[in-house]
C-alpha positions in Angstrom: -22.7 -5.7 46.5 -21.4 -2.8 44.2 -17.9 -2.3 43.5 -16.7 1.6 42.5 -13.4 1.5 40.4 -11.4 4.6 41.4 -8.8 4.4 38.5 -9.6 3.6 34.3 -7.3 1.3 32.9 -5.8 2.4 29.8 -3.4 1.0 26.9 -0.9 2.8 25.1 -1.7 2.7 21.6 0.8 -0.4 19.2 3.6 1.2 17.5 3.8 -1.9 14.6 7.8 -0.5 13.9 8.6 0.1 17.4 10.3 -3.3 17.6 13.6 -2.3 15.7 12.1 -2.1 12.4 11.9 1.8 11.9 15.9 1.4 12.6 15.7 -1.2 10.0 13.5 1.1 7.5 15.9 4.3 8.2 19.0 1.8 7.6 17.8 0.4 4.0 17.0 4.0 3.2 20.5 5.3 3.5 22.1 2.8 1.0 23.2 3.7 -1.8 21.1 1.2 -4.2 17.6 2.6 -2.3 14.9 3.2 -4.9 13.9 6.5 -4.7 11.1 8.4 -6.8 12.9 11.4 -6.9 12.4 11.0 -11.0 8.9 11.7 -10.7 6.3 10.3 -12.9 6.3 10.2 -16.6 2.3 10.4 -17.1 2.3 9.8 -20.6 4.5 6.7 -20.4 2.4 5.2 -17.5 -1.0 6.2 -19.5 0.5 4.4 -22.4 1.4 1.1 -20.3 -2.1 1.0 -18.9 -3.7 1.0 -22.1 -1.4 -1.7 -23.5 -2.6 -3.6 -20.4 -6.6 -2.9 -21.2 -6.0 -3.8 -24.8 -4.4 -7.4 -23.3 -7.3 -7.6 -21.0 -9.7 -7.3 -23.7 -7.8 -10.1 -25.8 -8.7 -12.6 -23.3 -11.4 -15.4 -24.2 -12.6 -15.4 -20.7 -12.6 -11.5 -20.5 -16.0 -10.1 -19.8 -17.9 -6.4 -18.7 -20.6 -6.3 -16.5 -23.0 -4.1 -18.5 -23.0 -7.3 -20.9 -24.6 -9.7 -18.4 -28.2 -10.6 -18.4 
């Protein structure tokens, strides 16, 4: 016995923020104390920060690099 389906089943993609989260996000963005990134990025300050982080990492007694492995 053979069955032939004349219609195909399809589902709409799930929108993870369709349960009211989108409205909450928009409302938070409108708050006066909302975090914005309009000031731009100071590349020199960012580079100096990460260089200090790297120096601190190398001071860790358990720090190793893969090129030192045998």
